[in-house]
C-alpha positions as CSV (number, residue, x, y, z in Angstrom):
1,M,5.6,10.3,35.5
2,R,5.6,12.0,32.1
3,K,8.2,11.6,29.4
4,C,9.5,14.0,26.8
5,P,8.3,12.9,23.4
6,K,11.6,13.8,21.8
7,C,14.3,12.6,24.1
8,G,12.4,10.4,26.6
9,E,13.6,12.3,29.6
10,R,11.4,11.7,32.7
11,L,9.5,14.8,33.8
12,S,7.9,15.3,37.1
13,P,4.1,15.4,37.2
14,L,4.5,18.9,38.8
15,Y,6.7,20.1,35.9
16,F,4.4,22.7,34.2
17,K,6.8,24.3,31.7
18,T,6.2,23.8,28.0
19,A,9.8,23.0,27.1
20,C,11.7,19.9,28.1
21,K,14.5,20.7,30.5
22,A,16.9,18.3,28.8
23,C,16.5,18.9,25.1
24,S,14.3,22.1,25.1
25,A,11.7,20.5,22.8
26,D,8.3,22.1,23.1
27,I,6.2,19.4,24.7
28,L,2.8,20.9,23.8
29,Y,3.5,21.3,20.1
30,Y,5.8,18.3,19.4
31,H,4.3,16.3,16.4
32,F,1.4,18.7,16.4
33,D,0.7,18.3,12.7
34,E,0.6,14.5,13.0
35,R,-1.9,14.7,15.9
36,L,-4.0,17.2,14.0
37,E,-4.1,14.9,11.0
38,Q,-5.2,11.9,13.2
39,D,-8.0,14.1,14.8
40,A,-9.2,15.0,11.3
41,Q,-9.3,11.4,10.2
42,K,-11.3,10.4,13.4
43,A,-13.7,13.3,12.8
44,A,-14.2,12.2,9.1
45,A,-15.0,8.7,10.2
46,Q,-17.5,9.8,12.8
47,E,-19.2,12.1,10.3
48,E,-19.5,9.2,7.9
49,K,-21.2,7.1,10.6
50,V,-23.6,9.9,11.4
51,Q,-24.5,10.4,7.8
52,R,-25.2,6.7,7.3
53,L,-27.4,6.8,10.4
54,L,-29.3,9.8,9.1
55,N,-29.7,8.3,5.6
56,R,-31.5,5.3,7.2
57,L,-34.0,7.4,9.1
58,P,-37.3,8.0,7.4
59,L,-37.8,11.7,7.2
60,R,-41.1,13.4,6.5
61,R,-41.0,15.9,3.8
62,N,-43.8,18.4,3.4
63,K,-45.1,18.6,-0.1
64,R,-46.8,21.9,-1.0
């Protein structure tokens, strides 16, 4: 079973509406900004790992 992130009301797995039936909170966009910030931090960390890996690789550079 799913729960509403705001009020904790149990929702049926077959409940497909976007708003909670108890508190009318929009389930899809509740704390959207915080989740977006977390995703941005994860992406920055992954980009840093890739850059470190690419910096270790010996790259051939054509000199003309």
